[in-house]
N, C-alpha and C positions, 0 to 999 in steps of 0.2 A: 244133075237134077237141081232145081232151084231150092234155096233154103226154105221157101214157103211150104214145101212138101215134107220137110224133115220133122220127126217127132221132137218135142221139147225135152230138155234135160240131157241130151247127148252132145258131145263135143265133135265138131266136124272141121275138116281142113278145107279152106276156100281153094277151089281149083282155078276159077277165073271169075272176072267181073265183066258182064256184058254192058253194052250201051255206049253212049257218046263219051268222048274224052272227058268232058266236064263232070259227067256223072261218076265215071271211074275215079277221077281225081278227088271228088267230094267224098266218096266212100273211103278212099285211101287216107285222106286227111282225118277221117273219123276213126281210123285204125283197122279197117276191113281191107286186108291186102291178100293177094294170091299167095298161098303157102301158109297163111296165118290160121290160127284156130279160133273158131267161134262156137258159141252155144246158144241155142234158142231157149230163152228164159220163160217167155209167155207168148200166147197167141190170142188174137182177137179178130173179129171180122174186118177191122180197119187196118191191121198190120201186125208186126212182130216186135217183141223186145228181145234184143240179142245182147250177149256179152262178148266183147272183142277187146283183147289186151287189157282185161280188168275193168273195162268201162261198159256200162249198160247203155244201149242205144235203142231208141224207138224209131222204127222204120215203117213207112206206109207200104202197102202191098206192092205198088209199082216199083218202088226202090228195092224192096227185098227180093223181088223176082229176078233182079239182075245179078244176084249173088249165087254162083253155081258151086255146089259142093261135090 
């Protein structure tokens, strides 16, 4: 399921990242990798704030929907 459906405050393991190669590489460069742990910190109608490898990232919904947990 995409991370956009996950409740905030819990830690999840990234199963895969969907999308084009450049989108996957961009998320990997930000620290979101398959097998890595991420936490949803906050949600808004515009997107999510996640914690990946000790860094908080703001992602819009279209980018966040590519992260499968």
